[in-house]
N, CA, C and O atoms as CSV, one atom per row, in Angstrom:
chain,resi,resn,atom,element,x,y,z
A,1,MET,N,N,36.034,-17.498,-12.634
A,1,MET,CA,C,36.913,-18.220,-13.544
A,1,MET,C,C,38.169,-18.699,-12.830
A,1,MET,O,O,39.030,-19.325,-13.448
A,2,GLY,N,N,38.283,-18.413,-11.547
A,2,GLY,CA,C,39.402,-18.929,-10.781
A,2,GLY,C,C,40.612,-18.019,-10.706
A,2,GLY,O,O,41.564,-18.315,-9.985
A,3,THR,N,N,40.591,-16.919,-11.437
A,3,THR,CA,C,41.724,-15.987,-11.379
A,3,THR,C,C,41.303,-14.720,-10.639
A,3,THR,O,O,40.116,-14.440,-10.476
A,4,LEU,N,N,42.294,-13.970,-10.200
A,4,LEU,CA,C,42.049,-12.711,-9.518
A,4,LEU,C,C,41.361,-11.735,-10.467
A,4,LEU,O,O,41.798,-11.557,-11.604
A,5,HIS,N,N,40.293,-11.110,-10.003
A,5,HIS,CA,C,39.546,-10.163,-10.830
A,5,HIS,C,C,40.415,-8.952,-11.153
A,5,HIS,O,O,41.133,-8.450,-10.288
A,6,GLY,N,N,40.351,-8.488,-12.386
A,6,GLY,CA,C,41.151,-7.350,-12.828
A,6,GLY,C,C,40.874,-6.080,-12.040
A,6,GLY,O,O,41.744,-5.216,-11.929
A,7,GLY,N,N,39.674,-5.958,-11.493
A,7,GLY,CA,C,39.345,-4.790,-10.677
A,7,GLY,C,C,40.208,-4.693,-9.432
A,7,GLY,O,O,40.506,-3.594,-8.965
A,8,ILE,N,N,40.610,-5.833,-8.894
A,8,ILE,CA,C,41.500,-5.839,-7.728
A,8,ILE,C,C,42.874,-5.316,-8.131
A,8,ILE,O,O,43.476,-4.526,-7.404
A,9,LEU,N,N,43.369,-5.749,-9.280
A,9,LEU,CA,C,44.654,-5.247,-9.774
A,9,LEU,C,C,44.575,-3.746,-10.015
A,9,LEU,O,O,45.508,-3.009,-9.698
A,10,CYS,N,N,43.464,-3.301,-10.572
A,10,CYS,CA,C,43.263,-1.876,-10.825
A,10,CYS,C,C,43.230,-1.099,-9.509
A,10,CYS,O,O,43.786,-0.005,-9.416
A,11,ASP,N,N,42.586,-1.660,-8.504
A,11,ASP,CA,C,42.481,-0.984,-7.210
A,11,ASP,C,C,43.842,-0.807,-6.548
A,11,ASP,O,O,44.139,0.274,-6.040
A,12,ILE,N,N,44.677,-1.850,-6.544
A,12,ILE,CA,C,45.981,-1.687,-5.886
A,12,ILE,C,C,46.886,-0.740,-6.672
A,12,ILE,O,O,47.681,-0.006,-6.084
A,13,ALA,N,N,46.765,-0.756,-7.998
A,13,ALA,CA,C,47.546,0.186,-8.808
A,13,ALA,C,C,47.075,1.616,-8.549
A,13,ALA,O,O,47.895,2.524,-8.409
A,14,ASP,N,N,45.759,1.819,-8.484
A,14,ASP,CA,C,45.199,3.143,-8.224
A,14,ASP,C,C,45.632,3.656,-6.853
A,14,ASP,O,O,45.972,4.829,-6.705
A,15,ALA,N,N,45.621,2.788,-5.866
A,15,ALA,CA,C,46.053,3.186,-4.523
A,15,ALA,C,C,47.526,3.586,-4.511
A,15,ALA,O,O,47.893,4.588,-3.896
A,16,ALA,N,N,48.367,2.812,-5.184
A,16,ALA,CA,C,49.798,3.129,-5.229
A,16,ALA,C,C,50.046,4.449,-5.950
A,16,ALA,O,O,50.852,5.262,-5.497
A,17,MET,N,N,49.355,4.669,-7.074
A,17,MET,CA,C,49.542,5.920,-7.808
A,17,MET,C,C,49.000,7.097,-7.002
A,17,MET,O,O,49.585,8.181,-7.028
A,18,GLY,N,N,47.907,6.905,-6.296
A,18,GLY,CA,C,47.363,7.961,-5.445
A,18,GLY,C,C,48.320,8.350,-4.335
A,18,GLY,O,O,48.491,9.535,-4.049
A,19,MET,N,N,48.939,7.372,-3.712
A,19,MET,CA,C,49.919,7.669,-2.657
A,19,MET,C,C,51.135,8.385,-3.234
A,19,MET,O,O,51.663,9.316,-2.626
A,20,ALA,N,N,51.574,7.949,-4.402
A,20,ALA,CA,C,52.719,8.605,-5.044
A,20,ALA,C,C,52.397,10.063,-5.342
A,20,ALA,O,O,53.213,10.948,-5.082
A,21,PHE,N,N,51.201,10.318,-5.891
A,21,PHE,CA,C,50.842,11.692,-6.228
A,21,PHE,C,C,50.612,12.520,-4.971
A,21,PHE,O,O,51.005,13.685,-4.917
A,22,ALA,N,N,49.983,11.935,-3.966
A,22,ALA,CA,C,49.729,12.653,-2.712
A,22,ALA,C,C,51.027,13.148,-2.087
A,22,ALA,O,O,51.036,14.176,-1.410
A,23,SER,N,N,52.119,12.430,-2.306
A,23,SER,CA,C,53.407,12.836,-1.727
A,23,SER,C,C,53.933,14.130,-2.342
A,23,SER,O,O,54.876,14.721,-1.814
A,24,THR,N,N,53.337,14.584,-3.458
A,24,THR,CA,C,53.787,15.825,-4.112
A,24,THR,C,C,52.943,17.031,-3.712
A,24,THR,O,O,53.263,18.155,-4.098
A,25,LEU,N,N,51.872,16.823,-2.946
A,25,LEU,CA,C,50.924,17.899,-2.654
A,25,LEU,C,C,51.369,18.787,-1.499
A,25,LEU,O,O,52.010,18.331,-0.552
A,26,ALA,N,N,51.016,20.061,-1.598
A,26,ALA,CA,C,51.202,20.997,-0.487
A,26,ALA,C,C,50.122,20.697,0.565
A,26,ALA,O,O,49.131,20.035,0.255
A,27,PRO,N,N,50.305,21.179,1.809
A,27,PRO,CA,C,49.345,20.869,2.879
A,27,PRO,C,C,47.892,21.222,2.570
A,27,PRO,O,O,46.998,20.501,3.012
A,28,GLN,N,N,47.617,22.292,1.836
A,28,GLN,CA,C,46.234,22.689,1.558
A,28,GLN,C,C,45.695,22.140,0.238
A,28,GLN,O,O,44.585,22.484,-0.168
A,29,GLU,N,N,46.464,21.298,-0.426
A,29,GLU,CA,C,46.032,20.736,-1.696
A,29,GLU,C,C,45.453,19.340,-1.510
A,29,GLU,O,O,45.767,18.639,-0.549
A,30,SER,N,N,44.606,18.961,-2.450
A,30,SER,CA,C,44.094,17.609,-2.551
A,30,SER,C,C,44.117,17.258,-4.039
A,30,SER,O,O,44.659,18.016,-4.844
A,31,PHE,N,N,43.538,16.124,-4.406
A,31,PHE,CA,C,43.513,15.772,-5.820
A,31,PHE,C,C,42.361,14.836,-6.113
A,31,PHE,O,O,41.767,14.244,-5.211
A,32,THR,N,N,42.062,14.719,-7.378
A,32,THR,CA,C,41.099,13.743,-7.851
A,32,THR,C,C,41.635,13.116,-9.134
A,32,THR,O,O,42.348,13.762,-9.902
A,33,THR,N,N,41.290,11.877,-9.351
A,33,THR,CA,C,41.695,11.185,-10.572
A,33,THR,C,C,40.752,11.566,-11.702
A,33,THR,O,O,39.532,11.540,-11.540
A,34,VAL,N,N,41.323,11.918,-12.845
A,34,VAL,CA,C,40.504,12.255,-14.006
A,34,VAL,C,C,40.594,11.198,-15.118
A,34,VAL,O,O,39.792,11.196,-16.052
A,35,GLU,N,N,41.581,10.305,-14.999
A,35,GLU,CA,C,41.724,9.248,-16.006
A,35,GLU,C,C,42.520,8.113,-15.394
A,35,GLU,O,O,43.475,8.341,-14.652
A,36,LEU,N,N,42.122,6.887,-15.710
A,36,LEU,CA,C,42.811,5.698,-15.212
A,36,LEU,C,C,42.757,4.639,-16.299
A,36,LEU,O,O,41.696,4.364,-16.861
A,37,LYS,N,N,43.913,4.043,-16.593
A,37,LYS,CA,C,43.999,3.013,-17.633
A,37,LYS,C,C,44.858,1.879,-17.105
A,37,LYS,O,O,45.843,2.111,-16.405
A,38,ILE,N,N,44.486,0.661,-17.437
A,38,ILE,CA,C,45.291,-0.480,-17.025
A,38,ILE,C,C,45.339,-1.516,-18.138
A,38,ILE,O,O,44.354,-1.736,-18.844
A,39,ASN,N,N,46.494,-2.145,-18.282
A,39,ASN,CA,C,46.679,-3.268,-19.197
A,39,ASN,C,C,47.050,-4.482,-18.361
A,39,ASN,O,O,47.885,-4.397,-17.461
A,40,PHE,N,N,46.421,-5.613,-18.668
A,40,PHE,CA,C,46.687,-6.862,-17.970
A,40,PHE,C,C,47.544,-7.754,-18.860
A,40,PHE,O,O,47.232,-7.953,-20.034
A,41,PHE,N,N,48.625,-8.291,-18.298
A,41,PHE,CA,C,49.560,-9.081,-19.099
A,41,PHE,C,C,49.538,-10.572,-18.805
A,41,PHE,O,O,49.862,-11.380,-19.676
A,42,ARG,N,N,49.160,-10.945,-17.592
A,42,ARG,CA,C,49.097,-12.371,-17.260
A,42,ARG,C,C,48.077,-12.580,-16.150
A,42,ARG,O,O,47.857,-11.689,-15.330
A,43,PRO,N,N,47.455,-13.753,-16.121
A,43,PRO,CA,C,46.474,-14.023,-15.066
A,43,PRO,C,C,47.165,-14.320,-13.736
A,43,PRO,O,O,48.327,-14.723,-13.690
A,44,VAL,N,N,46.423,-14.110,-12.675
A,44,VAL,CA,C,46.925,-14.400,-11.326
A,44,VAL,C,C,45.960,-15.379,-10.665
A,44,VAL,O,O,44.767,-15.100,-10.542
A,45,TRP,N,N,46.486,-16.531,-10.241
A,45,TRP,CA,C,45.692,-17.478,-9.482
A,45,TRP,C,C,45.979,-17.315,-7.997
A,45,TRP,O,O,45.064,-17.223,-7.179
A,46,GLU,N,N,47.242,-17.283,-7.670
A,46,GLU,CA,C,47.660,-17.085,-6.284
A,46,GLU,C,C,49.069,-16.514,-6.318
A,46,GLU,O,O,49.980,-17.131,-6.870
A,47,ALA,N,N,49.248,-15.339,-5.732
A,47,ALA,CA,C,50.561,-14.689,-5.754
A,47,ALA,C,C,50.585,-13.559,-4.734
A,47,ALA,O,O,49.544,-13.035,-4.339
A,48,ARG,N,N,51.767,-13.205,-4.327
A,48,ARG,CA,C,51.977,-11.996,-3.529
A,48,ARG,C,C,52.310,-10.896,-4.528
A,48,ARG,O,O,53.301,-10.980,-5.254
A,49,LEU,N,N,51.471,-9.866,-4.556
A,49,LEU,CA,C,51.617,-8.804,-5.551
A,49,LEU,C,C,52.164,-7.535,-4.922
A,49,LEU,O,O,51.962,-7.265,-3.738
A,50,ARG,N,N,52.859,-6.766,-5.742
A,50,ARG,CA,C,53.395,-5.470,-5.312
A,50,ARG,C,C,53.093,-4.451,-6.404
A,50,ARG,O,O,53.293,-4.710,-7.591
A,51,ALA,N,N,52.606,-3.287,-5.977
A,51,ALA,CA,C,52.324,-2.196,-6.906
A,51,ALA,C,C,53.361,-1.105,-6.676
A,51,ALA,O,O,53.476,-0.576,-5.571
A,52,GLU,N,N,54.112,-0.769,-7.715
A,52,GLU,CA,C,55.164,0.245,-7.630
A,52,GLU,C,C,54.807,1.404,-8.548
A,52,GLU,O,O,54.785,1.257,-9.770
A,53,ALA,N,N,54.527,2.561,-7.948
A,53,ALA,CA,C,54.080,3.722,-8.723
A,53,ALA,C,C,55.145,4.804,-8.757
A,53,ALA,O,O,55.931,4.966,-7.824
A,54,THR,N,N,55.147,5.536,-9.855
A,54,THR,CA,C,56.077,6.639,-10.063
A,54,THR,C,C,55.314,7.839,-10.605
A,54,THR,O,O,54.458,7.702,-11.479
A,55,VAL,N,N,55.631,9.012,-10.080
A,55,VAL,CA,C,55.097,10.244,-10.645
A,55,VAL,C,C,55.986,10.584,-11.834
A,55,VAL,O,O,57.155,10.926,-11.655
A,56,VAL,N,N,55.451,10.495,-13.033
A,56,VAL,CA,C,56.214,10.759,-14.250
A,56,VAL,C,C,56.304,12.261,-14.498
A,56,VAL,O,O,57.361,12.779,-14.860
A,57,GLN,N,N,55.187,12.952,-14.300
A,57,GLN,CA,C,55.151,14.405,-14.526
A,57,GLN,C,C,54.197,15.038,-13.522
A,57,GLN,O,O,53.052,14.606,-13.389
A,58,ARG,N,N,54.670,16.064,-12.815
A,58,ARG,CA,C,53.827,16.809,-11.880
A,58,ARG,C,C,53.869,18.271,-12.275
A,58,ARG,O,O,54.854,18.966,-12.028
A,59,GLY,N,N,52.787,18.732,-12.891
A,59,GLY,CA,C,52.673,20.136,-13.233
A,59,GLY,C,C,51.945,20.890,-12.139
A,59,GLY,O,O,51.684,20.342,-11.068
A,60,GLY,N,N,51.621,22.131,-12.401
A,60,GLY,CA,C,50.917,22.935,-11.421
A,60,GLY,C,C,49.485,22.489,-11.199
A,60,GLY,O,O,48.935,22.689,-10.116
A,61,THR,N,N,48.877,21.889,-12.205
A,61,THR,CA,C,47.478,21.480,-12.107
A,61,THR,C,C,47.256,19.996,-12.377
A,61,THR,O,O,46.366,19.381,-11.790
A,62,ILE,N,N,48.054,19.430,-13.255
A,62,ILE,CA,C,47.867,18.039,-13.689
A,62,ILE,C,C,49.113,17.224,-13.364
A,62,ILE,O,O,50.239,17.710,-13.471
A,63,GLY,N,N,48.886,15.974,-12.965
A,63,GLY,CA,C,49.986,15.039,-12.743
A,63,GLY,C,C,49.721,13.745,-13.481
A,63,GLY,O,O,48.570,13.363,-13.690
A,64,TYR,N,N,50.794,13.067,-13.876
A,64,TYR,CA,C,50.696,11.799,-14.586
A,64,TYR,C,C,51.552,10.766,-13.874
A,64,TYR,O,O,52.735,10.995,-13.623
A,65,MET,N,N,50.947,9.621,-13.548
A,65,MET,CA,C,51.635,8.548,-12.840
A,65,MET,C,C,51.578,7.255,-13.644
A,65,MET,O,O,50.685,7.059,-14.469
A,66,GLU,N,N,52.535,6.386,-13.392
A,66,GLU,CA,C,52.524,5.039,-13.953
A,66,GLU,C,C,52.785,4.057,-12.828
A,66,GLU,O,O,53.435,4.388,-11.837
A,67,CYS,N,N,52.270,2.837,-12.993
A,67,CYS,CA,C,52.421,1.822,-11.953
A,67,CYS,C,C,52.614,0.456,-12.584
A,67,CYS,O,O,51.913,0.091,-13.528
A,68,ASN,N,N,53.560,-0.291,-12.060
A,68,ASN,CA,C,53.738,-1.691,-12.429
A,68,ASN,C,C,53.232,-2.550,-11.279
A,68,ASN,O,O,53.589,-2.325,-10.123
A,69,VAL,N,N,52.395,-3.537,-11.602
A,69,VAL,CA,C,51.980,-4.537,-10.631
A,69,VAL,C,C,52.772,-5.791,-10.958
A,69,VAL,O,O,52.663,-6.339,-12.056
A,70,ILE,N,N,53.572,-6.242,-9.995
A,70,ILE,CA,C,54.458,-7.380,-10.212
A,70,ILE,C,C,54.199,-8.447,-9.153
A,70,ILE,O,O,53.678,-8.162,-8.074
A,71,ASP,N,N,54.572,-9.677,-9.484
A,71,ASP,CA,C,54.419,-10.752,-8.509
A,71,ASP,C,C,55.731,-10.980,-7.767
A,71,ASP,O,O,56.704,-10.252,-7.966
A,72,GLU,N,N,55.746,-11.996,-6.913
A,72,GLU,CA,C,56.924,-12.235,-6.069
A,72,GLU,C,C,58.156,-12.680,-6.844
A,72,GLU,O,O,59.259,-12.688,-6.297
A,73,THR,N,N,57.985,-13.050,-8.102
A,73,THR,CA,C,59.141,-13.398,-8.934
A,73,THR,C,C,59.485,-12.269,-9.898
A,73,THR,O,O,60.234,-12.473,-10.854
A,74,ASN,N,N,58.939,-11.079,-9.649
A,74,ASN,CA,C,59.173,-9.873,-10.450
A,74,ASN,C,C,58.640,-9.967,-11.873
A,74,ASN,O,O,59.139,-9.283,-12.767
A,75,ARG,N,N,57.631,-10.806,-12.091
A,75,ARG,CA,C,56.972,-10.846,-13.390
A,75,ARG,C,C,55.948,-9.724,-13.449
A,75,ARG,O,O,55.221,-9.479,-12.486
A,76,LEU,N,N,55.898,-9.046,-14.589
A,76,LEU,CA,C,54.938,-7.964,-14.776
A,76,LEU,C,C,53.549,-8.556,-15.009
A,76,LEU,O,O,53.313,-9.275,-15.979
A,77,ILE,N,N,52.638,-8.231,-14.091
A,77,ILE,CA,C,51.263,-8.724,-14.158
A,77,ILE,C,C,50.373,-7.714,-14.879
A,77,ILE,O,O,49.547,-8.080,-15.716
A,78,ALA,N,N,50.556,-6.430,-14.539
A,78,ALA,CA,C,49.740,-5.372,-15.135
A,78,ALA,C,C,50.513,-4.059,-15.093
A,78,ALA,O,O,51.421,-3.882,-14.282
A,79,LYS,N,N,50.142,-3.157,-15.968
A,79,LYS,CA,C,50.720,-1.811,-15.987
A,79,LYS,C,C,49.563,-0.824,-16.064
A,79,LYS,O,O,48.659,-0.970,-16.886
A,80,ALA,N,N,49.605,0.182,-15.196
A,80,ALA,CA,C,48.527,1.172,-15.138
A,80,ALA,C,C,49.107,2.568,-15.321
A,80,ALA,O,O,50.297,2.802,-15.111
A,81,ALA,N,N,48.239,3.480,-15.714
A,81,ALA,CA,C,48.594,4.892,-15.833
A,81,ALA,C,C,47.411,5.713,-15.340
A,81,ALA,O,O,46.256,5.311,-15.485
A,82,SER,N,N,47.710,6.852,-14.763
A,82,SER,CA,C,46.663,7.696,-14.201
A,82,SER,C,C,47.009,9.164,-14.381
A,82,SER,O,O,48.174,9.556,-14.318
A,83,THR,N,N,45.981,9.969,-14.607
A,83,THR,CA,C,46.110,11.414,-14.651
A,83,THR,C,C,45.295,11.981,-13.495
A,83,THR,O,O,44.136,11.611,-13.305
A,84,CYS,N,N,45.901,12.877,-12.727
A,84,CYS,CA,C,45.223,13.472,-11.576
A,84,CYS,C,C,45.194,14.989,-11.695
A,84,CYS,O,O,46.086,15.608,-12.275
A,85,LEU,N,N,44.150,15.561,-11.131
A,85,LEU,CA,C,43.943,16.999,-11.112
A,85,LEU,C,C,44.151,17.502,-9.688
A,85,LEU,O,O,43.529,16.992,-8.756
A,86,VAL,N,N,45.017,18.495,-9.509
A,86,VAL,CA,C,45.259,19.089,-8.199
A,86,VAL,C,C,44.080,19.980,-7.846
A,86,VAL,O,O,43.626,20.772,-8.671
A,87,LEU,N,N,43.582,19.853,-6.618
A,87,LEU,CA,C,42.486,20.670,-6.115
A,87,LEU,C,C,43.027,21.625,-5.063
A,87,LEU,O,O,43.834,21.253,-4.212
A,88,ARG,N,N,42.562,22.861,-5.144
A,88,ARG,CA,C,43.001,23.898,-4.193
A,88,ARG,C,C,41.788,24.669,-3.698
A,88,ARG,O,O,40.712,24.601,-4.292
A,89,GLY,N,N,41.971,25.403,-2.603
A,89,GLY,CA,C,40.933,26.284,-2.086
A,89,GLY,C,C,39.677,25.510,-1.708
A,89,GLY,O,O,39.746,24.445,-1.094
A,90,GLN,N,N,38.523,26.066,-2.087
A,90,GLN,CA,C,37.233,25.449,-1.748
A,90,GLN,C,C,37.109,24.034,-2.299
A,90,GLN,O,O,36.497,23.174,-1.665
A,91,LYS,N,N,37.680,23.788,-3.468
A,91,LYS,CA,C,37.584,22.452,-4.077
A,91,LYS,C,C,38.333,21.393,-3.278
A,91,LYS,O,O,37.993,20.212,-3.345
A,92,ALA,N,N,39.354,21.806,-2.520
A,92,ALA,CA,C,40.128,20.872,-1.718
A,92,ALA,C,C,39.598,20.772,-0.285
A,92,ALA,O,O,40.002,19.884,0.467
A,93,SER,N,N,38.712,21.664,0.083
A,93,SER,CA,C,38.200,21.727,1.450
A,93,SER,C,C,37.473,20.444,1.839
A,93,SER,O,O,36.578,19.979,1.134
A,94,GLY,N,N,37.872,19.893,2.962
A,94,GLY,CA,C,37.226,18.689,3.487
A,94,GLY,C,C,37.617,17.403,2.845
A,94,GLY,O,O,37.046,16.365,3.180
A,95,ARG,N,N,38.555,17.409,1.943
A,95,ARG,CA,C,38.971,16.171,1.275
A,95,ARG,C,C,40.149,15.555,1.977
A,95,ARG,O,O,40.639,14.506,1.557
């Protein structure tokens, strides 16, 4: 249809939220995403996009992140949210 596929927007938001959450982990911890949601606000034909993620809440086991995907003029293109589960011990091994 000529516009950027929403999956690409979801991917960059997911990557940004993953990096934000990873910054809260101890050396032997890892994580997995248990929920991901995105809302699209405007189409993108051609733009330089930026994904800005924030850890809203980091508990002992669960974390919640939000991400804004914006274009070069700071227009909000999409907003995503993610819930992650902290993995420890054998569950984190090799990840």
